C-alpha positions in Angstrom: -14.1 -29.5 -27.5 -16.7 -26.7 -26.6 -17.0 -28.9 -23.3 -13.6 -28.7 -22.7 -14.1 -24.9 -23.2 -16.8 -24.7 -20.9 -15.0 -26.7 -17.8 -11.9 -25.4 -18.4 -13.3 -22.0 -18.0 -15.6 -23.2 -14.7 -11.9 -25.0 -13.2 -10.1 -21.8 -14.3 -12.1 -19.6 -12.2 -12.7 -21.6 -9.2 -8.9 -22.4 -9.2 -8.2 -18.7 -9.0 -10.0 -18.2 -5.8 -8.6 -21.2 -4.6 -5.1 -20.2 -5.1 -5.7 -16.6 -4.2 -6.9 -18.2 -0.6 -4.0 -20.7 -1.0 -1.4 -17.2 -1.0 -3.8 -15.5 1.9 -2.8 -18.5 3.8 0.8 -18.5 3.0 0.6 -14.6 4.0 -1.1 -14.9 7.1 1.2 -18.3 7.6 4.4 -15.7 7.0 2.9 -12.9 8.8 2.5 -15.3 12.0 5.3 -17.1 12.0 8.0 -15.9 9.4 10.8 -17.7 8.1 11.9 -19.6 11.0 13.0 -23.0 12.5 9.0 -23.0 13.5 7.8 -22.6 10.2 10.3 -25.1 8.7 9.4 -27.9 11.1 5.4 -27.3 10.3 6.5 -27.7 6.4 8.4 -30.6 6.7 5.9 -32.4 9.0 3.0 -30.9 6.2 5.6 -33.0 3.8 4.5 -36.2 5.3 0.7 -36.9 5.3 0.7 -33.9 2.4 2.9 -36.0 0.3 0.8 -39.2 0.4 -2.1 -37.1 0.1 -0.9 -35.5 -3.0 0.6 -38.7 -4.5 -2.4 -41.2 -3.6 -5.4 -38.8 -4.5 -4.0 -38.1 -7.8 -3.7 -41.7 -8.0 -7.2 -42.0 -7.3 -8.4 -39.8 -9.8 -6.3 -41.0 -12.6 -7.5 -44.6 -12.1 -11.5 -43.9 -11.3 -12.0 -41.5 -14.2 -11.4 -43.8 -17.3 -13.3 -46.9 -15.3 -16.4 -44.6 -14.5 -16.3 -42.5 -17.7 -16.5 -46.3 -19.2 -19.6 -46.9 -17.0 -21.2 -44.2 -17.7 -20.7 -44.3 -21.3 -22.2 -47.8 -21.6 -25.2 -46.6 -19.2 -23.4 -49.8 -16.4 -24.0 -46.8 -13.3 -25.2 -49.4 -11.1 -22.1 -51.2 -11.4 -19.9 -48.8 -11.5 -21.1 -47.2 -8.0 -20.5 -50.9 -6.6 -16.8 -50.7 -8.0 -16.2 -46.9 -6.9 -17.7 -48.2 -3.7 -15.2 -51.2 -3.0 -12.5 -48.3 -3.8 -13.9 -46.4 -1.3 -14.1 -48.8 1.5 -10.8 -50.0 0.5 -8.9 -46.8 0.5 -10.6 -45.6 3.9 -8.9 -49.1 5.3 -5.8 -48.7 3.6 -5.2 -45.3 4.6 -6.3 -45.6 8.3 -3.6 -48.4 8.2 -0.8 -46.1 6.8 -2.2 -43.0 9.5 -1.9 -45.5 12.5 1.7 -46.2 11.2 2.9 -42.7 10.7 2.0 -41.3 13.7 4.2 -44.0 15.7 7.3 -43.8 13.6 6.9 -40.1 13.4 10.6 -39.4 14.7 12.1 -41.6 12.3 10.3 -40.5 9.2 11.3 -37.0 10.5 15.1 -38.0 10.3 14.8 -39.4 7.2 13.1 -36.4 6.0 15.5 -33.7 7.5 18.6 -35.4 8.5 20.0 -31.9 9.6 17.3 -31.0 12.4 18.7 -31.2 15.9 16.9 -33.1 18.4 14.6 -30.2 19.0 13.5 -29.3 15.9 12.9 -33.4 15.2 10.3 -33.6 18.3 8.4 -30.5 17.4 8.2 -31.8 14.3 6.9 -35.0 14.7 4.3 -33.3 17.4 3.4 -31.8 14.1 3.1 -34.5 12.2 1.3 -37.0 14.1 -1.1 -34.2 14.6 -1.9 -33.7 10.5 -1.0 -37.4 9.8 -5.0 -38.1 10.1 -5.7 -35.7 7.5 -4.6 -38.8 4.5 -7.7 -40.2 5.2 -9.8 -37.6 4.3 -7.8 -36.2 1.4 -7.0 -39.5 -0.2 -11.1 -40.7 -0.2 -11.9 -36.7 -1.0 -9.9 -37.4 -4.2 -11.4 -40.5 -5.3 -15.1 -38.5 -5.0 -13.3 -36.1 -7.2 -12.5 -38.6 -9.7 -15.6 -39.9 -9.7 -17.4 -36.4 -10.2 -14.9 -35.3 -12.9 -15.9 -38.7 -14.9 -19.3 -37.6 -14.6 -18.5 -33.8 -16.0 -19.3 -32.1 -12.5 -16.0 -29.6 -12.3 -17.2 -26.8 -10.0 -17.5 -28.2 -6.4 -14.2 -30.7 -6.8 -12.6 -27.4 -7.7 -13.6 -25.6 -5.0 -12.8 -28.2 -2.5 -9.4 -27.0 -1.7 -10.5 -23.4 -1.3 -12.6 -24.2 1.4 -9.4 -26.1 2.8 -7.7 -22.9 2.8 -10.3 -20.9 4.0 -10.7 -23.2 7.4 -6.7 -22.8 7.7 -6.7 -18.9 7.4 -9.5 -18.7 10.2 -7.5 -20.8 12.7 -4.1 -18.7 12.1 -6.0 -15.6 12.3 -8.4 -16.3 15.4 -5.6 -18.7 17.1 -2.2 -18.1 15.9 -1.5 -15.9 19.3 -2.8 -19.0 21.1 -2.2 -22.0 19.8 0.8 -21.5 17.9 2.1 -23.5 15.2 0.4 -26.2 17.2 -2.9 -24.9 16.6 -1.9 -24.3 12.6 -1.5 -28.1 12.6 -4.7 -28.3 14.0 -6.4 -25.9 11.6 -4.7 -28.2 8.6 -6.3 -31.2 10.0 -9.6 -29.5 10.0 -9.2 -28.0 6.4 -8.7 -31.3 5.3 -11.7 -32.9 6.9 -13.7 -30.0 5.5 -12.3 -30.9 1.7 -14.0 -33.9 2.1 -17.5 -33.3 3.5 -18.0 -31.0 1.1 -17.7 -32.7 -1.8 -20.5 -35.4 -0.7 -23.5 -33.2 -1.7 -22.3 -33.3 -5.5 -22.6 -37.1 -5.4 -26.5 -36.6 -5.5 -26.4 -34.6 -9.2 -24.9 -38.5 -10.5 -27.2 -40.5 -8.7 -24.4 -42.5 -6.7 -25.3 -45.0 -4.4 -23.2 -46.0 -1.8 -22.6 -50.0 -1.0 -20.6 -51.0 2.2 -19.0 -54.0 0.4 -15.5 -55.1 -0.4 -15.7 -56.5 -3.7 -12.1 -57.3 -4.7 -13.1 -60.3 -6.6 -14.4 -58.0 -9.2 -11.9 -57.7 -12.2 -12.0 -54.0 -12.6 -11.6 -53.4 -8.5 -8.4 -55.6 -8.7 -7.2 -53.8 -12.2 -7.7 -50.6 -9.9 -5.7 -51.7 -7.1 -3.4 -52.9 -8.8 -2.8 -49.4 -10.9 -2.6 -47.7 -8.0 0.9 -48.7 -6.6 2.5 -47.9 -9.8 0.7 -44.7 -10.7 1.6 -43.2 -7.0 5.1 -44.1 -8.0 4.6 -42.4 -11.2 2.9 -39.0 -9.4 5.5 -39.3 -6.8 8.0 -37.5 -8.2 7.2 -34.2 -7.8 6.7 -35.0 -4.2 10.0 -37.0 -4.0 12.1 -34.0 -5.9 10.1 -31.5 -3.0 11.6 -33.9 0.1 14.7 -33.9 -1.8 14.8 -30.4 -1.6 14.1 -30.5 1.9 16.7 -33.5 2.8 19.7 -31.1 1.3 18.6 -27.9 1.8 18.2 -29.3 6.2 21.6 -28.9 6.3 21.6 -25.1 4.8 20.7 -21.7 6.8 17.6 -21.7 8.8 15.0 -20.6 6.2 16.2 -22.1 3.5 13.5 -24.9 3.0 10.8 -22.4 4.1 12.2 -20.4 0.7 12.3 -23.1 -1.5 8.6 -23.9 -0.1 7.1 -20.6 -0.6 8.9 -20.3 -4.3 7.6 -23.3 -5.2 4.2 -22.6 -4.3 4.5 -19.1 -6.2 5.4 -21.3 -9.3 2.7 -23.5 -8.5 0.3 -20.6 -9.0 -0.1 -20.8 -12.8 0.2 -24.3 -12.7 -2.6 -24.9 -10.1 -4.9 -22.2 -11.6 -4.2 -22.7 -15.5 -2.8 -25.8 -16.3 -4.7 -27.7 -13.7 -7.9 -26.6 -15.9 -6.7 -27.7 -19.3 -6.0 -31.2 -17.7 -8.4 -32.0 -15.6 -11.2 -30.7 -18.6 -9.1 -33.0 -21.4 -8.8 -36.2 -19.1 -12.1 -37.1 -19.3 -12.1 -36.1 -23.1 -8.6 -38.1 -23.5 -10.2 -41.3 -21.5 -13.3 -40.9 -23.8 -11.2 -41.1 -27.1 -8.8 -43.9 -25.8 -11.8 -46.1 -25.1 -13.5 -45.5 -28.8 -9.5 -46.5 -29.8 -9.5 -42.7 -31.8 -6.1 -42.1 -31.9 -6.6 -39.2 -34.5 -8.4 -37.1 -32.3 -6.8 -38.4 -28.9 -3.8 -37.1 -30.6 -5.3 -33.9 -31.6 -6.2 -33.4 -28.1 -2.8 -34.1 -26.9 -1.6 -31.4 -29.4 -4.8 -29.2 -28.3 -4.0 -29.2 -24.5 0.4 -29.1 -24.9 -0.6 -26.0 -27.3 -2.4 -24.3 -24.8 -0.5 -24.7 -21.8 2.8 -23.7 -24.1 0.8 -20.0 -24.8 -0.3 -19.2 -21.1 2.9 -20.6 -19.3 6.1 -19.3 -21.8 4.9 -15.9 -20.6 4.0 -16.8 -17.2 7.5 -17.8 -16.3 9.6 -15.2 -17.6 7.0 -12.6 -15.7 7.6 -14.6 -12.7 11.6 -14.4 -13.0 11.6 -11.0 -13.7 9.3 -9.6 -11.3 10.1 -11.8 -8.5 11.7 -9.8 -5.9 8.4 -7.6 -6.2 6.1 -10.4 -6.5 7.5 -12.4 -3.3 8.2 -9.0 -1.0 4.2 -8.1 -1.9 2.7 -11.5 -0.8 4.7 -12.5 2.1 7.4 -9.7 3.7 5.4 -8.1 6.7 5.7 -9.2 10.4 8.5 -11.8 11.1 8.8 -12.7 7.1 12.0 -9.8 6.6 13.8 -8.8 3.4 16.5 -11.2 3.6 14.3 -14.0 3.5 12.3 -12.0 0.5 16.1 -12.1 -1.4 16.2 -16.2 -0.7 12.7 -17.0 -1.8 12.9 -14.7 -4.8 16.6 -16.6 -6.0 14.8 -20.1 -5.4 11.6 -19.0 -7.5 13.5 -17.8 -10.7 15.5 -21.3 -10.8 12.0 -22.8 -10.4 10.1 -20.8 -13.2 12.6 -21.9 -15.3 11.2 -25.5 -15.4 7.6 -24.3 -15.3 6.7 -25.3 -19.2 8.3 -28.2 -18.6 6.4 -29.0 -16.1 2.8 -27.9 -17.5 3.7 -30.0 -20.8 4.8 -33.3 -18.8 1.2 -32.6 -17.1 -0.6 -32.9 -20.1 1.9 -35.9 -21.5 1.3 -37.8 -18.4 -2.5 -37.2 -18.5 -2.6 -39.1 -21.5 -0.7 -41.8 -20.4 -3.2 -42.7 -18.2 -6.0 -42.1 -20.6 -4.1 -44.9 -22.7 -3.9 -46.8 -19.4 -0.4 -47.0 -20.0 0.9 -46.4 -16.5 4.8 -48.2 -16.4 6.4 -45.2 -19.3 5.4 -42.3 -16.9 6.9 -44.2 -13.8 9.8 -45.1 -15.3 11.0 -41.8 -16.7 9.8 -40.1 -13.7 12.1 -42.4 -11.3 15.1 -41.7 -13.9 14.4 -38.0 -13.5 14.3 -38.4 -10.2 18.2 -39.6 -10.5 18.9 -36.6 -12.6 17.8 -34.2 -9.9 19.7 -36.2 -7.4 23.1 -35.9 -9.5 22.7 -32.3 -10.3 21.7 -31.4 -6.7 25.0 -32.7 -5.8 26.7 -30.7 -8.4 24.4 -27.3 -7.9 24.5 -27.2 -4.3 27.9 -26.0 -3.4 27.9 -23.1 -6.0 23.8 -22.4 -5.8 22.5 -23.1 -2.1 19.1 -23.8 -1.9 18.8 -22.0 -5.7 20.9 -25.0 -6.8 18.0 -27.6 -5.5 15.2 -25.5 -7.6 17.3 -25.5 -10.7 17.8 -29.2 -10.5 14.2 -29.7 -10.2 13.7 -28.0 -13.5 16.3 -29.7 -15.1 14.7 -33.1 -14.4 11.6 -31.4 -15.4 13.3 -31.2 -18.8 15.1 -34.8 -18.8 11.3 -36.1 -18.3 9.3 -34.0 -20.9 11.4 -35.0 -23.5 11.3 -38.9 -22.4 7.5 -38.7 -22.2 6.6 -36.8 -25.4 9.0 -39.0 -27.3 7.9 -42.5 -26.2 3.7 -41.2 -26.8 4.7 -40.1 -30.5 6.5 -43.4 -31.0 3.1 -45.5 -29.5 0.8 -42.8 -30.7 1.6 -42.4 -34.8 -1.0 -39.8 -35.2 0.7 -37.4 -32.5 3.0 -35.0 -35.0 5.6 -32.8 -33.0 5.3 -29.9 -35.7 2.1 -28.1 -35.0 3.4 -27.6 -31.2 6.9 -26.6 -32.5 5.5 -23.9 -34.5 3.5 -22.9 -31.3 6.4 -23.1 -29.2 8.4 -20.7 -31.6 5.6 -17.8 -31.9 4.8 -18.4 -28.3 8.3 -17.5 -27.6 8.9 -14.7 -29.8 5.5 -13.0 -28.5 7.3 -13.9 -25.1 10.3 -12.3 -26.3 8.7 -8.8 -26.7 6.9 -9.0 -23.5 10.1 -9.4 -22.1 11.7 -6.3 -23.8 8.4 -4.0 -22.1 8.4 -5.5 -19.3 11.9 -5.1 -18.6 11.4 -1.3 -20.0 8.8 -0.7 -17.3 10.4 -2.3 -14.7 13.2 0.1 -14.9 11.0 3.2 -15.1 8.8 2.3 -12.5 11.3 1.0 -9.5 11.8 3.9 -7.8 8.0 5.0 -7.3 7.5 1.4 -6.0 10.3 1.6 -3.1 9.2 1.6 0.3 5.4 1.6 -0.3 3.5 -1.7 -0.4 0.5 0.4 -2.1 3.1 1.8 -4.6 4.4 -2.0 -4.9 0.9 -3.3 -5.6 0.8 -0.6 -8.3 3.8 -1.6 -10.2 3.2 -5.5 -9.8 -0.4 -5.1 -11.2 0.6 -2.8 -13.7 3.5 -4.6 -15.4 2.1 -7.7 -15.3 -1.6 -6.1 -17.2 0.6 -4.4 -20.0 3.3 -7.3 -20.2 -0.1 -9.6 -20.6 -1.8 -7.3 -23.1 1.1 -7.1 -25.0 2.2 -10.8 -25.5 -1.9 -11.1 -26.1 -1.6 -8.7 -29.2 1.7 -10.3 -30.4 -0.2 -13.4 -30.0 -2.9 -12.9 -32.0 -0.8 -10.7 -34.5 1.3 -14.3 -35.0 -1.7 -15.8 -35.4 -1.2 -18.7 -32.9 -3.6 -21.3 -33.2 -3.9 -22.1 -29.8 -4.2 -18.8 -28.4 -6.8 -17.7 -30.7 -8.9 -20.8 -29.8 -8.8 -20.5 -26.1 -9.2 -16.5 -26.0 -12.4 -16.9 -28.5 -13.8 -19.9 -26.0 -13.3 -17.6 -23.2 -14.4 -14.0 -24.7 -17.6 -16.9 -25.4 -17.7 -17.9 -22.1 -17.4 -14.4 -19.9 
């Protein structure tokens, strides 16, 4: 597990940089455009290609890692590179066709995604979508390369690639925001994803990767990989479908509702993208190796360790974000065209999203376990069922809570999905025992409760100090976050939470 700790630390640090840049990107966009009809149009337009990118990209990583890992373990690198080349070429061709169709059908897709938009908003969104649609080619192929590099235990550059894309988008807004407006932001987004692809190419030399211009679909492995992509896409699409459903329902609400949901989701995804992504990225190759060796005991321990570690990290993160939701949103976004009303709307959505933060974190680990076992059907079926749950709760909660009800519906759907994933995995992997995870959950929850009391007191003592000053607000958030984290860590050590001790020792060693 020491290699997992090393990989986790590398990915964690680079993901942290990437997420910080992501928030700088969101902040400059919020400053320039606010929470308006233009940003609603951009975000819906961005959803169309980004959903395909996120779904197909993660599917490629999921398919490629176990296959390339097996080839490398068997010393069949050349055969593996031929297989990967066939997937690369096929991916480029399929995504090219999807891009052409997306550009042609953009207005129809927008009307499906946002039925509450008027004709002017539909036309603007369609134009922005046409600009950004070619990015799916570069993101899809780039994510396939990410899978190859991760299988070869190369994590740094694939983790940095999204940060590079964010840098490009930030520079676009800073230098072209006034002149090019929202269309310039769309062009910058496209260029950013091109950069995401290009920056990973040099790292392939470390694996001595060789590219072949061939479409060897008679190869049994290639056919199995291609056949796995669609069901894995459908399974991974759950999160993107939930976001799309949010925009579908919110398109008939007040202007800025879609933007508030989107920014709240991004804040909630900060710990997911930094911490949970680092854990899941690092353990996936190890799970694939243990599954290939049919070492179920080690496999179960790795799954439980992954679930335990994300539990230790995500429970306090969820509670902390809920309690500091208003000052965090205010600090990140409230400037320029983004007013206090937009802050309150975003903070409300953030609270309901964070209710499901731990559920989503555990789902990420469990889903990787299924894919390592090459079981792609169970996550698909459970994910589709959770979509039905989300739709039901969205209809029930929207009249009561508005856009906040849509965020809460997402969280409840994640809870149902988590229960189904764990129960079914436990039935198929007998060595997987819930006892150790339950103990970690109870101890982490108790430590989080103590942290909550301290944070509540700190908020009361510092509320007047932070009012009316960005500098004071920053000091308040930093002080409360730091002291809350220290109280939590001390309590975790006091309660002897195994995963917390394991993580802290290894991170301290790497630092």
